[in-house]
C-alpha positions as CSV (number, residue, x, y, z in Angstrom):
1,M,68.8,22.7,172.9
2,N,71.6,22.8,170.2
3,F,70.3,21.9,166.8
4,I,72.8,19.1,166.4
5,T,71.0,17.1,169.1
6,R,67.9,17.0,167.0
7,I,67.9,14.8,163.8
8,S,65.1,15.8,161.4
9,A,62.9,12.8,160.6
10,Q,61.9,14.6,157.4
11,T,65.5,15.0,156.3
12,A,66.3,11.4,157.2
13,Q,63.2,10.2,155.4
14,R,64.2,12.0,152.2
15,F,67.7,10.7,152.4
16,F,67.0,7.1,153.2
17,L,64.0,6.7,150.9
18,A,66.1,8.0,148.0
19,L,69.2,6.0,149.0
20,F,67.6,2.7,149.9
21,L,64.0,2.1,148.8
22,A,64.7,3.1,145.2
23,F,67.4,0.5,144.9
24,F,66.4,-2.5,147.1
25,S,64.9,-5.6,145.7
26,T,61.4,-6.6,146.7
27,A,62.8,-9.3,148.9
28,V,64.3,-6.9,151.4
29,H,61.7,-4.1,151.3
30,C,60.0,-5.2,154.5
31,N,63.4,-5.2,156.3
32,V,64.2,-1.8,155.0
33,R,60.9,-0.3,156.1
34,Q,61.2,-1.9,159.5
35,A,64.8,-0.7,159.9
36,M,63.9,2.8,158.9
37,A,60.8,3.1,161.0
38,P,62.5,5.3,163.7
39,L,63.8,7.6,161.0
40,T,60.5,8.1,159.1
41,D,57.7,7.4,161.6
42,A,57.3,9.6,164.7
43,S,55.2,6.9,166.4
44,A,58.2,4.6,166.2
45,N,60.6,7.1,167.8
46,S,61.5,5.1,170.9
47,D,64.4,3.0,172.3
48,H,62.5,-0.2,171.6
49,A,61.7,0.9,168.1
50,V,65.3,1.7,167.4
51,E,66.5,-1.6,168.8
52,E,64.0,-3.5,166.6
53,A,65.1,-1.4,163.6
54,L,68.8,-2.3,164.3
55,K,67.8,-6.0,164.4
56,A,66.0,-5.7,161.1
57,S,68.9,-3.9,159.5
58,K,71.1,-7.0,159.9
59,A,69.3,-8.6,156.9
60,L,70.5,-5.8,154.6
61,K,73.6,-5.9,152.4
62,P,76.9,-4.8,154.0
63,A,77.1,-1.3,152.6
64,E,73.4,-0.6,153.2
65,K,73.6,-2.0,156.7
66,L,76.7,0.1,157.5
67,V,74.9,3.4,156.6
68,L,71.6,2.6,158.1
69,Q,72.9,1.1,161.4
70,N,75.1,4.1,162.0
71,R,72.2,6.5,161.3
72,L,70.0,4.6,163.7
73,R,72.7,4.6,166.4
74,L,73.0,8.4,165.9
75,R,69.2,8.7,166.4
76,Q,69.4,6.4,169.5
77,A,72.2,8.5,171.0
78,A,70.4,11.8,170.4
79,M,67.3,10.4,172.1
80,M,69.4,9.4,175.1
81,M,70.8,12.9,175.3
82,V,67.4,14.4,175.3
83,N,66.8,12.3,178.4
84,S,70.1,13.3,179.9
85,Q,71.6,9.8,179.5
86,F,74.9,11.2,178.4
87,T,77.2,8.3,179.3
88,Q,75.0,5.8,177.6
89,A,74.8,8.1,174.6
90,R,78.5,8.3,174.3
91,E,78.8,4.5,174.5
92,I,76.4,4.3,171.5
93,L,78.3,7.1,169.6
94,S,81.6,5.3,170.1
95,T,80.3,2.3,168.0
96,I,79.7,4.5,164.9
97,E,82.3,4.1,162.3
98,T,84.4,7.2,161.8
99,A,84.5,6.7,158.0
100,S,80.7,6.4,157.7
101,P,78.5,9.3,156.5
102,S,77.4,9.7,160.2
103,G,80.9,10.0,161.5
104,A,81.1,13.8,161.7
105,Q,77.6,14.0,163.3
106,A,78.7,11.4,165.8
107,G,81.7,13.5,166.8
108,L,79.7,16.6,167.2
109,L,77.1,14.8,169.3
110,M,79.9,13.4,171.4
111,A,81.2,16.9,172.0
112,E,77.7,18.2,172.7
113,S,77.1,15.5,175.3
114,F,80.1,16.8,177.3
115,R,79.0,20.4,176.8
116,L,75.5,19.6,178.2
117,E,77.3,18.1,181.2
118,N,79.2,21.3,181.6
119,N,82.5,19.4,180.9
120,T,83.9,22.3,179.0
121,E,87.4,20.9,178.4
122,Q,86.2,17.6,177.0
123,A,83.6,19.4,174.9
124,K,86.2,21.7,173.4
125,N,88.5,18.8,172.7
126,W,85.8,16.8,170.9
127,F,84.5,19.8,169.0
128,L,88.0,20.6,167.7
129,R,88.9,16.9,167.2
130,T,85.8,16.5,165.1
131,A,86.4,19.6,163.1
132,R,90.0,18.6,162.3
133,H,89.1,15.0,161.5
134,F,86.4,16.2,159.1
135,P,87.9,19.5,158.0
136,Y,86.6,22.2,155.7
137,R,83.0,20.8,155.6
138,P,80.3,23.5,155.9
139,Q,78.1,21.1,157.8
140,T,80.8,20.4,160.5
141,L,81.8,24.0,160.7
142,S,78.1,25.0,161.1
143,G,77.9,22.6,164.0
144,L,80.8,24.3,165.6
145,M,79.3,27.7,165.0
146,S,76.0,26.7,166.6
147,A,77.9,25.3,169.6
148,A,79.9,28.5,169.9
149,H,76.7,30.6,169.8
150,D,75.3,28.5,172.7
151,Q,78.5,29.1,174.8
152,R,78.7,32.9,174.3
153,T,77.3,33.7,177.7
154,T,78.2,30.7,179.9
155,N,81.6,29.9,178.5
156,P,83.1,32.7,176.2
157,G,86.5,30.9,176.2
158,L,85.1,27.8,174.6
159,S,83.0,30.0,172.3
160,L,86.1,32.0,171.2
161,A,88.1,28.8,170.5
162,L,85.3,27.4,168.3
163,Y,84.9,30.6,166.4
164,Q,88.7,30.7,165.8
165,E,88.6,27.2,164.4
166,V,85.7,27.9,162.1
167,E,87.4,31.1,160.8
168,A,90.8,29.4,160.3
169,Q,89.3,26.4,158.4
170,S,86.8,28.4,156.3
171,Q,89.4,31.0,155.4
172,F,92.0,28.3,154.4
173,A,89.4,26.5,152.3
174,E,88.5,29.8,150.6
175,D,92.1,30.3,149.7
176,Q,92.4,26.8,148.3
177,L,89.3,27.4,146.1
178,S,90.8,30.6,144.9
179,T,93.9,28.7,143.9
180,L,91.7,26.1,142.1
181,R,90.3,28.9,139.9
182,A,93.4,31.0,139.6
183,S,93.5,30.6,135.8
184,G,89.9,31.8,135.5
185,H,88.3,28.4,135.2
186,I,88.2,25.1,137.1
187,D,90.1,22.2,135.7
188,P,87.9,19.2,136.2
189,L,90.9,16.9,136.5
190,A,92.2,19.0,139.5
191,V,88.9,18.1,141.4
192,I,88.3,14.5,140.2
193,F,92.0,13.5,140.8
194,P,94.5,14.5,143.5
195,S,96.1,17.8,142.6
196,E,97.9,20.8,144.1
197,I,95.0,21.9,146.3
198,N,94.4,20.5,149.7
199,D,93.0,17.0,149.4
200,D,90.3,17.5,152.1
201,V,89.0,20.7,150.4
202,R,89.1,18.9,147.0
203,K,87.2,15.9,148.4
204,T,84.6,18.1,150.0
205,L,84.0,20.0,146.7
206,L,83.8,16.7,144.9
207,K,81.3,15.3,147.4
208,N,79.2,18.4,146.9
209,C,79.4,17.8,143.1
210,L,78.3,14.2,143.5
211,H,75.2,15.3,145.4
212,H,74.2,17.9,142.8
213,P,70.4,17.6,142.4
214,D,70.2,18.4,138.7
215,L,73.3,16.8,137.0
216,D,74.7,13.4,137.1
217,L,78.4,13.9,137.9
218,L,79.0,10.2,138.4
219,H,78.1,9.5,134.8
220,A,79.8,12.6,133.4
221,S,83.0,12.0,135.5
222,S,83.0,8.4,134.5
223,R,83.1,9.3,130.9
224,L,85.7,11.9,131.7
225,Q,87.8,9.4,133.5
226,E,87.5,7.1,130.5
227,A,88.7,9.9,128.3
228,V,91.6,10.6,130.7
229,T,92.5,7.0,130.8
230,T,92.6,6.9,127.0
231,L,94.8,10.0,127.0
232,L,97.1,8.4,129.6
233,Q,97.4,5.3,127.6
234,L,98.1,7.4,124.6
235,Q,100.8,9.2,126.4
236,A,102.4,5.9,127.4
237,Q,102.1,4.8,123.7
238,N,103.7,8.0,122.6
239,R,106.6,7.5,125.0
240,Q,107.1,4.0,123.6
241,L,106.9,5.3,120.0
242,T,109.3,8.0,120.8
243,E,111.7,5.5,122.3
244,Q,111.3,3.3,119.2
245,L,111.8,6.3,116.8
246,N,114.9,7.3,118.8
247,A,116.2,3.8,118.5
248,L,115.5,3.7,114.8
249,T,117.1,7.1,114.3
250,Q,120.2,5.8,116.0
251,K,120.1,2.7,114.0
252,L,119.8,4.7,110.8
253,A,122.8,6.7,111.8
254,T,124.6,3.5,112.4
255,Y,123.5,2.1,109.1
256,Q,124.6,5.3,107.3
257,K,128.0,5.0,108.9
258,Q,128.2,1.3,108.1
259,R,127.1,2.0,104.5
260,S,129.9,4.5,104.2
261,D,132.4,2.1,105.6
262,I,131.1,-0.7,103.4
263,E,131.3,1.5,100.3
264,S,134.9,2.3,101.2
265,T,135.6,-1.4,101.6
266,L,133.9,-2.3,98.3
267,S,136.0,0.3,96.6
268,S,139.2,-1.0,98.2
269,N,138.3,-4.6,97.4
270,A,137.5,-3.6,93.8
271,S,141.0,-2.2,93.4
272,Q,142.5,-5.3,94.9
273,L,140.4,-7.5,92.6
274,T,141.5,-5.5,89.6
275,S,145.1,-5.9,90.7
276,L,144.8,-9.6,91.4
277,K,143.1,-10.3,88.1
278,G,146.0,-8.5,86.4
279,Q,148.3,-11.0,88.1
280,L,146.3,-14.0,87.2
281,V,147.9,-16.3,84.5
282,P,145.4,-18.6,82.7
283,N,146.0,-22.3,83.1
284,E,148.8,-21.9,85.5
285,F,148.4,-23.5,89.0
286,S,151.6,-22.7,90.7
287,P,151.5,-21.9,94.4
288,D,151.5,-18.1,93.7
289,Q,148.7,-18.5,91.2
290,T,146.7,-20.7,93.6
291,R,147.1,-18.1,96.3
292,I,145.9,-15.3,93.9
293,R,142.8,-17.4,92.9
294,Q,142.0,-18.0,96.6
295,Q,142.2,-14.3,97.3
296,L,140.0,-13.5,94.3
297,T,137.4,-16.0,95.6
298,Q,137.4,-14.5,99.1
299,L,137.2,-10.9,97.9
300,T,134.4,-11.8,95.5
301,N,132.4,-13.5,98.2
302,Q,133.1,-10.5,100.6
303,Q,131.9,-8.1,97.9
304,T,128.7,-10.1,97.5
305,R,128.0,-10.0,101.3
306,L,128.8,-6.3,101.4
307,R,126.4,-5.5,98.5
308,A,123.7,-7.5,100.3
309,Q,124.3,-5.5,103.5
310,I,123.9,-2.2,101.5
311,A,120.7,-3.5,99.9
312,F,119.3,-4.3,103.4
313,I,120.3,-0.9,104.7
314,D,118.8,0.9,101.6
315,Q,115.6,-1.1,102.0
316,A,115.3,-0.3,105.7
317,S,116.0,3.4,105.0
318,E,113.3,3.5,102.4
319,S,110.6,1.7,104.4
320,L,111.2,3.5,107.7
321,P,109.7,6.9,106.7
322,G,106.5,5.0,105.8
323,I,106.4,3.2,109.1
324,I,106.9,6.5,111.0
325,D,104.1,8.2,109.0
326,K,101.7,5.3,109.8
327,I,102.5,5.5,113.5
328,D,102.1,9.3,113.5
329,R,98.7,8.9,111.7
330,Q,97.5,6.3,114.2
331,T,98.6,8.5,117.1
332,R,96.8,11.6,115.7
333,Q,93.6,9.5,115.2
334,L,93.7,8.2,118.8
335,H,94.4,11.6,120.2
336,S,91.5,13.2,118.3
337,A,89.1,10.5,119.5
338,A,90.2,10.9,123.1
339,M,90.0,14.7,123.0
340,T,86.5,14.5,121.5
341,Q,85.5,12.2,124.4
342,L,87.2,14.5,126.9
343,K,85.5,17.6,125.6
344,G,82.0,16.0,125.5
345,S,82.2,14.8,129.1
346,Q,84.0,17.9,130.4
347,V,81.1,20.2,129.5
348,D,78.8,18.4,132.0
349,V,81.5,18.1,134.6
350,E,82.4,21.8,134.4
351,T,78.7,22.8,134.8
352,V,78.4,20.8,138.0
353,L,81.8,22.0,139.3
354,N,81.0,25.7,138.7
355,K,77.6,25.4,140.5
356,S,79.0,23.3,143.4
357,Y,82.1,25.6,143.6
358,Q,79.9,28.7,144.0
359,A,77.7,27.1,146.6
360,Y,80.7,25.8,148.6
361,L,82.5,29.2,148.3
362,S,79.4,31.0,149.5
363,D,79.0,28.8,152.5
364,L,82.7,29.3,153.4
365,R,82.5,33.1,153.0
366,N,79.4,33.2,155.2
367,L,81.1,31.1,157.9
368,T,84.3,33.2,157.8
369,A,82.4,36.5,158.1
370,E,80.2,35.2,160.9
371,A,83.1,33.7,162.8
372,K,85.1,36.9,162.5
373,L,82.2,39.0,163.6
374,Q,81.4,36.8,166.7
375,R,85.0,36.6,167.7
376,A,85.4,40.3,167.5
377,E,82.3,40.9,169.6
378,I,83.6,38.5,172.3
379,Q,87.0,40.2,172.4
380,I,85.3,43.7,172.5
381,S,83.0,42.6,175.4
382,A,86.0,41.2,177.3
383,S,87.9,44.5,177.0
384,P,88.0,46.6,180.1
């Protein structure tokens, strides 16, 4: 019997007790225990017990119900396969949500049901379909490896196809992990956020990090994301400040040109005023003298306005450096605080990443080596 047709009650017990019982309120404890009975109690391991557990799980919260019901259906299908009820098992497996934690196991069980019926083509299609829908996961690839081992004698063609798939996926994931650490260290942001490495490989590594038994990546990455958010906001603010400073710089250049033009006009007007004053005859109000007096008034008013403009330009030019210094100082303070937060959270994150990275890489290397070896042995044995 392939190991993927047996679901360890002990493993399920640890998983569900940790996931559910620790967080449920007292009001739903009885429902949880009843729903989990087929997963934790060997005496409740029957079709009737699973049906009762599925009914009890309806009282749970949506997210909890999704996980537990899919796990129960997985157990129910495996029990049916033990009794050679393959069609009924596949009907149960088809109701398991692909996006649930049980999705990959459901796909492998579906493939296994066809294999146990000697339907090689359908088994191959489902094994490969599952592997490609849930790619680069050591658990899924190990399932393919186990199925390939079982087919070595009876169906070497299927066995070879599965070994090739395991080798291709594990080797690709290895290469992606090498890219991730090409600089000598792992950038946490390249794992927590989408980056240049394959997204399925990244998500698998991140999932392994989140399940790390010793360190709380959720808390650490939450603080890291807060720091990153602060930095992104700071970058946006810097862009705005840069645009403002560029606008002010252009305005200063305009002011300087305007001031130069105004000074030229003031000088020209001053010469005209001197000339007009020289033409002015006291106590004479002839048309020419009236025109001269009007010109003098206009030029004097214009000079007043021009001097006011120069005063404004000078005041703006004097205050602007202080404004720029204040903005720069605030920017440096925000940047320092954000980098301190980033550094503090990054230490914890990098610790988890390094350990999870090594474990993931080790699994992939073992899978690659085993798949290559088994594939080579099949090819050698098939040679005349």
